[in-house]
SEDREN-920771 format. One record per atom (N, C-alpha, C, O): x, z, y; residue in three letters. Coordinates in steps of 0.001 Angstrom, whole numbers, padded with zeros to 6 digits, always signed. Example, Ala and Ser with C-alpha at 12.3 -4.5 7.8 and 13.67 -1.06 7.14 Angstrom:
// residues 2
+013190+007800-005690Ala/+012300+007800-004500Ala/+013200+007800-003300Ala/+014236+008465-003319Ala/+012850+007080-002250Ser/+013670+007140-001060Ser/+012900+007870+000030Ser/+013409+008039+001138Ser/
// end
This chain:
// residues 143
+119418+086382+117817Unk/+118307+087266+117472Unk/+118859+088665+117214Unk/+119817+088828+116458Unk/+118253+089675+117844Unk/+118744+091039+117621Unk/+118506+091478+116171Unk/+117516+091113+115538Unk/+119434+092257+115689Unk/+119369+092776+114324Unk/+118365+093929+114262Unk/+118332+094771+115160Unk/+117551+093969+113211Unk/+116669+095109+112992Unk/+117460+096276+112440Unk/+118624+096130+112068Unk/+116827+097429+112389Unk/+117486+098640+111906Unk/+116580+099375+110931Unk/+115366+099173+110910Unk/+117197+100232+110123Unk/+116414+101175+109324Unk/+116175+102382+110215Unk/+117119+103009+110697Unk/+114913+102701+110430Unk/+114556+103787+111336Unk/+114279+105051+110528Unk/+113463+105050+109606Unk/+114971+106126+110889Unk/+114805+107402+110181Unk/+114567+108577+111124Unk/+114059+109614+110698Unk/+114927+108431+112397Unk/+114835+109590+113292Unk/+113446+109700+113935Unk/+112792+108701+114232Unk/+113031+110940+114135Unk/+111686+111219+114647Unk/+111408+110587+116002Unk/+110290+110135+116246Unk/+112392+110545+116883Unk/+112154+109979+118220Unk/+111777+108504+118116Unk/+110857+108045+118794Unk/+112481+107770+117274Unk/+112177+106338+117098Unk/+110842+106143+116380Unk/+110071+105251+116733Unk/+110569+106979+115371Unk/+109295+106893+114639Unk/+108146+107169+115614Unk/+107140+106458+115612Unk/+108298+108185+116432Unk/+107266+108524+117416Unk/+107027+107359+118371Unk/+105881+107020+118666Unk/+108094+106753+118849Unk/+107973+105641+119799Unk/+107281+104440+119144Unk/+106396+103828+119741Unk/+107685+104110+117927Unk/+107069+102932+117304Unk/+105602+103188+116985Unk/+104786+102271+117082Unk/+105249+104411+116609Unk/+103835+104723+116347Unk/+103021+104747+117636Unk/+101859+104341+117638Unk/+103610+105213+118726Unk/+102849+105249+119975Unk/+102703+103854+120578Unk/+101729+103593+121284Unk/+103652+102951+120314Unk/+103580+101584+120834Unk/+102707+100670+119977Unk/+102175+099677+120471Unk/+102561+101001+118703Unk/+101854+100117+117764Unk/+100348+100128+118008Unk/+099756+101160+118327Unk/+099746+098949+117849Unk/+098294+098802+117985Unk/+097669+098273+116689Unk/+096572+098684+116312Unk/+098376+097358+116012Unk/+097824+096669+114850Unk/+098693+096917+113625Unk/+099912+096748+113657Unk/+098024+097326+112534Unk/+098727+097614+111285Unk/+098095+096784+110168Unk/+096906+096921+109880Unk/+098898+095927+109545Unk/+098452+095217+108345Unk/+098786+096119+107160Unk/+099952+096446+106936Unk/+097764+096523+106401Unk/+097965+097447+105282Unk/+097997+096625+103998Unk/+096962+096185+103498Unk/+099189+096432+103484Unk/+099433+095592+102316Unk/+099181+096398+101045Unk/+099848+097402+100796Unk/+098210+095952+100241Unk/+097865+096669+099019Unk/+096799+097725+099245Unk/+096680+098667+098462Unk/+096017+097573+100318Unk/+094956+098540+100621Unk/+093885+098507+099534Unk/+093277+097470+099268Unk/+093672+099656+098920Unk/+092672+099762+097856Unk/+091278+099957+098448Unk/+091132+100623+099472Unk/+090252+099382+097814Unk/+088881+099624+098266Unk/+088342+100971+097774Unk/+087213+101340+098096Unk/+089148+101707+096992Unk/+088707+102979+096409Unk/+089067+104144+097326Unk/+090245+104362+097610Unk/+088058+104905+097798Unk/+088309+106005+098741Unk/+089281+107068+098242Unk/+089886+107762+099059Unk/+089451+107219+096943Unk/+090360+108237+096421Unk/+091828+107847+096459Unk/+092693+108685+096207Unk/+092123+106604+096766Unk/+093509+106133+096754Unk/+094220+106458+098066Unk/+093607+106490+099132Unk/+095530+106700+097962Unk/+096334+107007+099149Unk/+096231+105907+100200Unk/+096104+106199+101389Unk/+096283+104649+099776Unk/+096251+103552+100748Unk/+094955+103574+101554Unk/+094965+103303+102755Unk/+093857+103890+100908Unk/+092561+103954+101586Unk/+092554+105110+102589Unk/+092137+104950+103736Unk/+093021+106274+102136Unk/+093029+107452+103024Unk/+093942+107237+104233Unk/+093600+107625+105350Unk/+095091+106624+104011Unk/+096023+106354+105116Unk/+095404+105362+106094Unk/+095441+105588+107304Unk/+094839+104271+105593Unk/+094233+103270+106475Unk/+093044+103849+107235Unk/+092856+103561+108417Unk/+092252+104658+106558Unk/+091101+105300+107204Unk/+091574+106212+108333Unk/+090982+106232+109412Unk/+092641+106965+108078Unk/+093230+107837+109093Unk/+093717+107011+110286Unk/+093395+107323+111432Unk/+094494+105957+110013Unk/+095024+105127+111106Unk/+093898+104539+111940Unk/+093968+104522+113169Unk/+092867+104059+111270Unk/+091713+103489+111990Unk/+091060+104557+112867Unk/+090658+104276+113996Unk/+090954+105784+112349Unk/+090334+106876+113118Unk/+091168+107256+114338Unk/+090653+107860+115279Unk/+092454+106905+114324Unk/+093352+107204+115443Unk/+093466+106038+116413Unk/+094274+106074+117341Unk/+092652+104998+116199Unk/+092612+103901+117162Unk/+093436+102684+116814Unk/+093471+101723+117583Unk/+094100+102703+115672Unk/+094849+101519+115258Unk/+093878+100456+114757Unk/+092854+100784+114158Unk/+094192+099191+114999Unk/+093457+098087+114388Unk/+094051+097876+113009Unk/+095259+097687+112867Unk/+093205+097907+111999Unk/+093646+097777+110616Unk/+093318+096377+110107Unk/+092209+095878+110303Unk/+094280+095757+109459Unk/+094053+094486+108770Unk/+094326+094732+107289Unk/+095485+094827+106885Unk/+093277+094836+106475Unk/+093497+095022+105039Unk/+094050+093740+104410Unk/+093550+092645+104666Unk/+095094+093895+103580Unk/+095690+092765+102881Unk/+095597+093056+101384Unk/+096319+093896+100846Unk/+094691+092340+100734Unk/+094470+092550+099303Unk/+093681+091381+098734Unk/+092593+091074+099221Unk/+094218+090725+097709Unk/+093472+089625+097089Unk/+092173+090129+096450Unk/+092072+091291+096058Unk/+091200+089250+096355Unk/+089945+089494+095622Unk/+089028+090538+096273Unk/+088134+091070+095615Unk/+089242+090828+097540Unk/+088346+091711+098278Unk/+087867+090948+099511Unk/+088543+090031+099975Unk/+086702+091326+100041Unk/+086223+090675+101262Unk/+086188+091633+102441Unk/+086396+091224+103583Unk/+085922+092918+102167Unk/+085828+093907+103240Unk/+086247+095275+102713Unk/+085833+095694+101632Unk/+087073+095962+103495Unk/+087468+097344+103203Unk/+087458+098090+104524Unk/+087981+097599+105524Unk/+086866+099270+104531Unk/+086767+100094+105742Unk/+086105+099337+106890Unk/+086432+099553+108057Unk/+085170+098447+106548Unk/+084452+097692+107567Unk/+085262+096572+108195Unk/+084825+095965+109173Unk/+086433+096290+107647Unk/+087308+095244+108192Unk/+087389+094074+107216Unk/+087388+094268+106001Unk/+087458+092860+107758Unk/+087613+091663+106933Unk/+088992+091689+106272Unk/+090001+091952+106926Unk/+089019+091416+104981Unk/+090256+091450+104211Unk/+090877+090057+104148Unk/+090168+089059+104027Unk/+092197+089998+104232Unk/+092929+088761+103977Unk/+093676+088922+102655Unk/+094045+090033+102274Unk/+093896+087813+101963Unk/+094489+087869+100633Unk/+096006+088069+100657Unk/+096583+088576+099695Unk/+096650+087667+101762Unk/+098110+087774+101835Unk/+098543+087888+103294Unk/+097760+087627+104207Unk/+099793+088277+103500Unk/+100323+088352+104864Unk/+100306+086981+105539Unk/+100192+086895+106762Unk/+100418+085925+104764Unk/+100394+084566+105323Unk/+099055+084250+105993Unk/+098986+083364+106845Unk/+098000+084960+105618Unk/+096667+084720+106192Unk/+096365+085585+107417Unk/+095310+085435+108033Unk/+097274+086482+107771Unk/+097049+087348+108928Unk/+097189+086513+110194Unk/+098199+085840+110400Unk/+096160+086564+111042Unk/+096185+085826+112300Unk/+096559+086774+113436Unk/+096068+087900+113507Unk/+097405+086319+114293Unk/+097732+087113+115468Unk/+098859+088095+115222Unk/+099323+088264+114095Unk/+099289+088739+116291Unk/+100432+089641+116196Unk/+100104+090923+115425Unk/+098990+091445+115487Unk/+101097+091402+114710Unk/+101006+092654+113962Unk/+102211+093505+114342Unk/+103341+093018+114375Unk/+101962+094774+114628Unk/+103063+095664+114986Unk/+103751+096225+113749Unk/+104979+096285+113684Unk/+102945+096639+112762Unk/+103487+097271+111560Unk/+102847+096645+110329Unk/+101630+096470+110276Unk/+103674+096308+109336Unk/+103178+095997+108002Unk/+103428+097261+107188Unk/+104576+097639+106954Unk/+102349+097912+106758Unk/+102427+099160+105999Unk/+102246+098813+104524Unk/+101196+098306+104130Unk/+103262+099081+103710Unk/+103334+098551+102353Unk/+102979+099596+101293Unk/+103637+100629+101164Unk/+101925+099296+100544Unk/+101524+100078+099377Unk/+101667+099186+098146Unk/+100669+098781+097549Unk/+102882+098886+097775Unk/+103176+098075+096589Unk/+104364+098728+095898Unk/+105157+099413+096544Unk/+104494+098524+094596Unk/+105624+099122+093892Unk/+106921+098456+094358Unk/+106907+097298+094774Unk/+108043+099186+094289Unk/+109304+098647+094804Unk/+109650+097253+094264Unk/+110161+096415+095005Unk/+109377+097003+092985Unk/+109730+095690+092427Unk/+108863+094561+092984Unk/+109179+093390+092772Unk/+107786+094883+093685Unk/+106921+093863+094282Unk/+107199+093640+095771Unk/+106573+092785+096396Unk/+108126+094397+096333Unk/+108344+094387+097783Unk/+109051+093132+098293Unk/+108682+092615+099347Unk/+110046+092635+097580Unk/+110867+091534+098100Unk/+110056+090293+098483Unk/+110262+089771+099578Unk/+109144+089794+097640Unk/+108350+088633+098065Unk/+107503+088916+099311Unk/+107294+088029+100138Unk/+107022+090147+099441Unk/+106236+090515+100629Unk/+107128+090572+101868Unk/+106693+090215+102963Unk/+108357+091015+101700Unk/+109296+091041+102826Unk/+109546+089620+103327Unk/+109570+089367+104532Unk/+109733+088691+102375Unk/+109941+087290+102770Unk/+108722+086754+103521Unk/+108856+086037+104512Unk/+107541+087112+103037Unk/+106291+086685+103678Unk/+106155+087303+105077Unk/+105673+086659+106008Unk/+106585+088547+105202Unk/+106476+089254+106484Unk/+107362+088632+107563Unk/+107029+088690+108747Unk/+108463+088051+107170Unk/+109372+087459+108159Unk/+108657+086387+108984Unk/+108885+086287+110189Unk/+107812+085601+108363Unk/+107054+084574+109090Unk/+106033+085201+110043Unk/+105702+084618+111076Unk/+105538+086389+109692Unk/+104548+087090+110516Unk/+105198+087767+111724Unk/+104552+087958+112754Unk/+106468+088128+111595Unk/+107252+088761+112664Unk/+106685+090101+113145Unk/+106534+090289+114352Unk/+106368+091032+112247Unk/+105956+092357+112724Unk/+107154+093059+113365Unk/+108302+092684+113127Unk/+106881+094065+114167Unk/+107989+094841+114729Unk/+108625+095702+113644Unk/+109836+095922+113635Unk/+107768+096194+112713Unk/+108238+097139+111695Unk/+107625+096798+110338Unk/+106442+096473+110239Unk/+108446+096879+109305Unk/+108003+096766+107913Unk/+108159+098160+107339Unk/+109277+098631+107132Unk/+107027+098829+107078Unk/+107025+100246+106702Unk/+106679+100379+105223Unk/+105565+100062+104803Unk/+107650+100852+104438Unk/+107419+101092+103017Unk/+107027+102555+102831Unk/+107763+103462+103218Unk/+105869+102767+102238Unk/+105305+104110+102090Unk/+106177+105001+101198Unk/+107128+104541+100566Unk/+105829+106271+101169Unk/+106533+107258+100353Unk/+106713+106756+098921Unk/+105771+106262+098301Unk/+107923+106889+098411Unk/+108212+106461+097051Unk/+108591+104995+096944Unk/+108878+104507+095851Unk/+108594+104285+098073Unk/+108905+102856+098063Unk/+110140+102603+098929Unk/+110160+102914+100120Unk/+111154+102039+098304Unk/+112363+101645+099023Unk/+112924+100411+098332Unk/+112875+100299+097107Unk/+113452+099494+099118Unk/+114038+098274+098551Unk/+115120+097798+099512Unk/+114825+097215+100555Unk/+116379+098052+099151Unk/+117493+097768+100044Unk/+117639+096278+100339Unk/+117882+095905+101487Unk/+117497+095423+099337Unk/+117639+093982+099555Unk/+116562+093476+100525Unk/+116844+092674+101415Unk/+115335+093950+100340Unk/+114256+093570+101255Unk/+114564+094069+102664Unk/+114360+093343+103637Unk/+115054+095300+102777Unk/+115390+095861+104088Unk/+116452+095018+104791Unk/+116341+094744+105986Unk/+117473+094609+104054Unk/+118540+093809+104657Unk/+118025+092444+105116Unk/+118406+091960+106181Unk/+117174+091839+104325Unk/+116561+090558+104675Unk/+115739+090681+105962Unk/+115849+089853+106867Unk/+114922+091720+106025Unk/+114070+091960+107196Unk/+114910+092251+108435Unk/+114649+091705+109507Unk/+115922+093115+108291Unk/+116761+093463+109438Unk/+117511+092243+109967Unk/+117673+092092+111178Unk/+117969+091371+109064Unk/+118655+090143+109487Unk/+117719+089258+110298Unk/+118170+088473+111132Unk/+116403+089383+110055Unk/+115400+088607+110797Unk/+114939+089341+112057Unk/+114027+088880+112743Unk/+115565+090482+112365Unk/+115231+091217+113583Unk/+114058+092166+113450Unk/+113496+092599+114456Unk/+113678+092499+112218Unk/+112534+093384+111976Unk/+113048+094761+111563Unk/+113864+094880+110649Unk/+112567+095791+112238Unk/+112940+097163+111882Unk/+112256+097562+110582Unk/+111204+097027+110232Unk/+112862+098506+109872Unk/+112387+098917+108556Unk/+112299+100439+108486Unk/+113183+101153+108960Unk/+111206+100917+107881Unk/+111067+102326+107522Unk/+110846+102334+106017Unk/+110030+101569+105502Unk/+111580+103206+105304Unk/+111437+103263+103851Unk/+111137+104685+103400Unk/+111616+105658+103983Unk/+110328+104779+102345Unk/+110074+106044+101658Unk/+109530+107126+102602Unk/+109947+108283+102545Unk/+108597+106729+103465Unk/+107949+107685+104380Unk/+106468+107351+104464Unk/+106076+106186+104407Unk/+105656+108385+104600Unk/+104217+108189+104755Unk/+103877+108104+106242Unk/+104142+109038+107000Unk/+103294+106989+106650Unk/+102951+106773+108056Unk/+101929+107811+108540Unk/+101986+108250+109688Unk/+101002+108200+107669Unk/+099991+109202+108025Unk/+100643+110567+108234Unk/+100371+111244+109225Unk/+101498+110965+107306Unk/+102180+112264+107441Unk/+103043+112299+108689Unk/+103063+113302+109403Unk/+103764+111203+108960Unk/+104602+111160+110161Unk/+103742+111218+111417Unk/+104084+111927+112363Unk/+102636+110488+111443Unk/+101761+110498+112611Unk/+101188+111902+112835Unk/+101192+112404+113958Unk/+100700+112527+111769Unk/+100145+113887+111890Unk/+101201+114865+112392Unk/+100927+115693+113261Unk/+102403+114766+111842Unk/+103478+115699+112194Unk/+103944+115489+113640Unk/+104196+116456+114360Unk/+104056+114226+114060Unk/+104616+113934+115375Unk/+103580+113968+116506Unk/+103934+114193+117664Unk/+102321+113748+116177Unk/+101301+113689+117216Unk/+100249+114783+117074Unk/+099386+114932+117939Unk/+100320+115551+115984Unk/+099335+116607+115777Unk/+098061+116056+115187Unk/+097762+114874+115355Unk/+097311+116884+114503Unk/+096103+116463+113811Unk/+095035+115952+114770Unk/+094164+115182+114365Unk/+095087+116361+116020Unk/+094054+115967+116974Unk/+094435+114713+117758Unk/+093664+114250+118598Unk/+095605+114169+117493Unk/+096082+113003+118272Unk/+095161+111821+118131Unk/+095414+110769+118717Unk/
// end
């Protein structure tokens, strides 16, 4: 199995964002004022299929919510993580069974042990970056 990598360069970020179709948003808040909501809303507006992952919710942004990554059906390109760093490791373990291409930890979130676990399973990792900011910067606001 090929080893995953930590992705930091713009060319690779651009390629993974242009290839991605489905994003599971882990920790997506139902509150419009929250960063996770704004990011997911932006991604959906750009044509990404959003899968909200949050316990105790049924629908966010018009999409059916699943309680955990284990409940996600079908292939996922990116798991976009809105959880505090100390909560990331169990989600990384859960993500390995889902086999996303990328496990993306949002701005302010980094977890080296989780990254190493994911990379050993062949999953690429992005840490401490905002997917919305990167998409806007690399593809322009009108993309």
